[in-house]
C-alpha positions in Angstrom: -7.2 -2.9 51.9 -4.1 -4.7 50.4 -1.4 -2.5 49.1 1.4 -3.5 46.9 5.0 -3.0 47.2 7.0 -2.4 44.1 10.1 -2.2 46.0 12.7 -5.5 45.4 13.2 -7.6 48.6 11.7 -10.7 50.3 10.0 -8.7 52.9 6.8 -7.9 53.6 5.2 -5.6 56.3 1.8 -5.5 57.7 0.5 -2.7 59.3 -3.1 -2.9 60.7 -4.9 -4.6 58.4 -3.0 -3.5 55.7 -0.7 -5.9 54.0 2.2 -5.0 51.5 2.8 -7.6 48.8 6.5 -7.9 46.5 5.1 -8.5 43.3 8.9 -9.6 42.6 8.6 -12.6 45.4 6.4 -15.5 44.0 5.5 -17.0 47.8 4.3 -12.9 48.9 2.0 -13.3 45.9 0.7 -16.8 46.0 0.1 -15.7 49.6 -1.9 -12.8 48.6 -4.0 -14.7 46.3 -4.9 -17.1 48.6 -6.1 -14.8 51.4 -8.1 -13.0 48.9 -9.6 -16.2 47.2 -10.4 -17.3 50.8 -11.9 -14.0 51.7 -14.1 -13.8 48.7 -15.2 -17.4 49.0 -16.3 -16.9 52.6 -18.0 -13.8 51.8 -20.1 -15.8 48.7 -20.7 -18.9 51.4 -21.8 -16.4 54.2 -24.2 -14.9 51.3 -25.5 -18.2 50.5 -26.6 -18.9 53.7 -28.1 -15.8 54.3 -30.1 -16.2 50.9 -31.3 -19.7 52.0 -32.0 -18.4 55.3 -34.6 -15.9 53.7 -36.2 -18.8 51.7 -36.7 -21.1 54.7 -40.1 -21.0 56.4 -40.7 -22.6 59.9 -43.8 -22.6 62.1 -45.7 -25.0 64.6 -48.1 -27.3 62.9 -50.1 -28.3 65.9 -47.5 -30.4 68.0 -44.9 -30.6 65.2 -42.4 -27.9 64.0 -42.8 -27.8 60.0 -39.7 -26.5 58.2 -39.8 -25.4 54.3 -36.9 -24.6 52.7 -38.2 -24.9 49.2 -38.0 -21.8 46.5 -41.5 -21.3 47.0 -41.9 -21.5 50.6 -42.3 -17.6 51.2 -44.7 -17.0 48.5 -46.6 -20.1 49.1 -46.9 -18.8 52.6 -47.9 -15.5 51.8 -50.3 -16.5 49.1 -52.1 -18.9 52.1 -52.3 -16.1 54.4 -54.2 -13.9 51.6 -56.5 -16.7 50.6 -57.6 -18.7 54.0 -59.4 -15.5 55.2 -61.0 -15.5 51.4 -62.3 -18.8 50.9 -66.1 -19.1 51.5 -67.2 -20.3 55.1 -69.0 -23.5 53.0 -65.6 -25.0 51.9 -64.4 -27.2 54.5 -60.6 -28.5 54.8 -62.5 -32.3 53.8 -63.4 -30.8 50.6 -60.3 -29.2 49.8 -58.4 -32.8 50.4 -61.1 -34.6 48.4 -60.2 -32.0 45.6 -56.7 -33.2 46.1 -57.9 -36.8 45.7 -60.3 -35.9 42.3 -57.2 -33.7 40.9 -55.0 -36.8 41.0 -57.3 -38.8 38.9 -57.6 -35.9 36.6 -54.0 -35.9 36.3 -53.7 -39.5 35.3 -56.4 -39.3 32.7 -54.7 -36.2 31.3 -51.7 -38.2 30.9 -53.1 -40.8 29.2 -55.6 -39.2 26.8 -52.6 -37.0 26.2 -50.7 -39.5 24.6 -53.5 -39.8 21.9 -54.5 -35.9 21.6 -52.2 -33.3 23.1 -54.7 -30.9 24.2 -55.5 -33.2 27.1 -52.5 -32.6 28.7 -54.1 -29.6 29.8 -56.0 -32.0 32.2 -52.7 -32.1 33.5 -51.6 -28.7 34.2 -55.1 -27.9 35.9 -54.9 -30.8 37.7 -51.6 -30.1 39.3 -52.9 -26.6 40.0 -55.9 -28.2 42.0 -53.5 -30.6 43.4 -51.2 -27.9 45.0 -54.7 -25.8 46.0 -56.4 -28.7 47.9 -53.2 -30.6 49.4 -51.9 -27.3 50.4 -54.5 -25.0 51.8 -56.5 -28.0 53.5 -54.4 -28.0 56.6 -53.8 -24.1 56.4 -57.6 -23.5 56.3 -58.1 -25.8 59.2 -55.4 -23.8 61.3 -56.8 -20.4 60.0 -60.3 -21.5 61.5 -58.9 -23.0 64.4 -60.5 -26.2 63.6 -57.5 -28.5 63.5 -57.6 -32.3 63.7 -54.3 -33.1 64.6 -54.1 -37.1 64.4 -57.0 -37.4 61.7 -55.5 -34.6 59.8 -52.0 -36.1 59.9 -53.0 -39.2 59.0 -55.6 -38.5 56.1 -53.0 -36.0 54.7 -50.4 -38.3 54.1 -52.0 -41.6 53.3 -53.6 -39.2 50.6 -50.2 -38.1 49.2 -49.3 -41.5 48.8 -52.1 -42.8 47.0 -51.9 -39.4 44.7 -48.2 -40.3 43.9 -49.5 -43.6 43.1 -52.1 -42.5 41.0 -49.9 -39.7 39.0 -47.2 -42.5 38.4 -49.6 -45.0 36.8 -51.3 -42.4 34.7 -47.9 -41.4 33.4 -46.6 -45.1 32.9 -49.9 -46.3 30.8 -49.7 -43.4 28.9 -47.2 -44.3 26.3 -44.7 -41.3 27.2 -42.8 -43.0 29.6 -42.5 -46.9 30.3 -44.6 -48.0 33.2 -41.3 -49.4 34.8 -39.9 -46.1 35.1 -43.0 -44.5 36.4 -42.7 -47.0 39.4 -39.4 -46.3 39.9 -40.1 -42.6 40.3 -43.3 -43.3 42.5 -40.9 -45.9 44.7 -38.3 -42.9 45.0 -40.8 -40.6 45.9 -42.7 -42.7 48.6 -39.3 -43.4 49.9 -38.4 -40.0 50.2 -41.9 -39.6 52.4 -40.9 -42.1 54.7 -38.0 -40.8 55.4 -39.9 -37.2 56.2 -42.4 -39.3 58.4 -39.8 -41.4 60.5 -37.8 -37.9 61.0 -41.1 -36.5 62.1 -41.9 -39.5 64.5 -38.3 -39.3 66.2 -37.3 -35.8 66.2 -41.2 -34.2 66.0 -39.5 -31.9 63.3 -41.6 -32.4 60.0 -39.9 -30.9 56.7 -41.9 -30.6 53.6 -38.7 -30.1 51.4 -35.2 -31.8 50.9 -32.9 -28.4 50.1 -34.4 -26.1 47.4 -37.2 -28.8 46.4 -40.2 -29.9 48.1 -43.9 -30.9 46.6 -44.6 -27.5 45.1 -41.5 -27.4 43.2 -41.8 -31.1 41.9 -45.5 -29.8 40.4 -43.7 -27.2 39.0 -41.4 -29.5 37.2 -44.2 -31.8 36.2 -45.9 -28.5 34.8 -42.6 -28.2 32.9 -42.5 -31.7 31.3 -46.4 -31.8 30.5 -45.5 -28.1 28.4 -42.5 -30.3 26.4 -44.7 -33.1 26.0 -47.2 -30.6 24.3 -45.0 -28.9 22.3 -42.0 -31.4 21.4 -42.3 -34.8 19.4 -41.9 -38.2 21.0 -38.3 -39.1 19.9 -37.0 -42.4 20.7 -33.6 -43.6 21.4 -32.6 -47.1 21.4 -30.3 -48.3 24.3 -29.0 -51.9 24.3 -32.0 -53.2 22.1 -34.6 -51.2 24.3 -36.2 -48.1 23.3 -36.5 -45.0 25.7 -38.4 -41.6 24.9 -37.2 -38.4 26.2 -39.3 -38.5 28.8 -38.1 -41.9 29.9 -34.5 -40.6 30.2 -35.7 -37.4 32.3 -37.8 -39.4 34.6 -34.7 -41.5 34.9 -32.6 -38.7 35.6 -35.1 -37.3 38.5 -35.3 -40.6 40.2 -31.7 -41.1 40.4 -31.2 -37.7 41.6 -33.9 -38.3 44.2 -32.0 -41.4 45.2 -29.0 -39.5 45.7 -31.1 -37.1 48.1 -32.5 -40.1 49.8 -28.6 -41.3 50.5 -27.3 -38.3 51.5 -30.3 -37.4 54.1 -30.2 -41.1 55.3 -26.2 -40.7 56.0 -26.4 -37.2 57.6 -29.5 -37.9 60.0 -28.3 -41.6 60.8 -24.8 -39.9 62.0 -26.9 -36.8 63.5 -29.3 -39.3 65.5 -26.5 -41.6 66.6 -24.5 -38.6 67.8 -27.6 -37.7 70.0 -28.0 -41.3 71.5 -24.4 -41.5 72.5 -24.7 -38.5 74.3 -27.0 -40.4 76.6 -24.6 -42.9 77.4 -22.3 -40.5 79.0 -24.9 -39.3 81.3 -26.2 -42.3 82.2 -22.4 -43.5 83.1 
């Protein structure tokens, strides 16, 4: 604890963990505030790290280490543990993968038709839920039933994910809510993030589902929020240097810029990490 010394003078005495502060000495007060702030910042930082650690889900996926630090990671894993034993025997992982593909087309159709009649946007919300279920549970069900096909599953899962992103984006870009160019920029940024994840998986055998607190499930939730806004809010157009943009154009541009910054940061940090790992081998070989 910090004690305060009201005696006039320039000295400050220390007894154990106690520190007396001379309130008439500016330097003494400044040091007291600095130490108090430092202690608070360290406590806050430690608390944030502990909370983020609680969100982290890490498990073995066939021969890979799978890591998910998304906001919904723990809740999603708990749902999988409860749902997988209750999925009927006749439902196979391949059926769930097919459901994910079907739902991608449903989402695209919902965006296109929803521009003319807002009630079709319900297809988008339902499609996002079905896509989450199909994409998240196909591998989980295979692992639960001990029927994994590591090579087939990894290839099919990720190529289907790439196709789904393109289908979503084309549907959004053809809808009238968002310009096709902006929708394709979003698709490119998402696919680049996927490529980054695949490369890290190849190099370090570590598959990350998320970047910080945001992963595929969180992106779907953001998609639902966008869709709800499309249903309730009228389209507002803004003139920017002679070009017309909707509020959804601007929103998707912001999301794409954030994704680009995340990608840039990930490339720099992972590049530095891998460079350090490779340079250690030089010293061992010399």
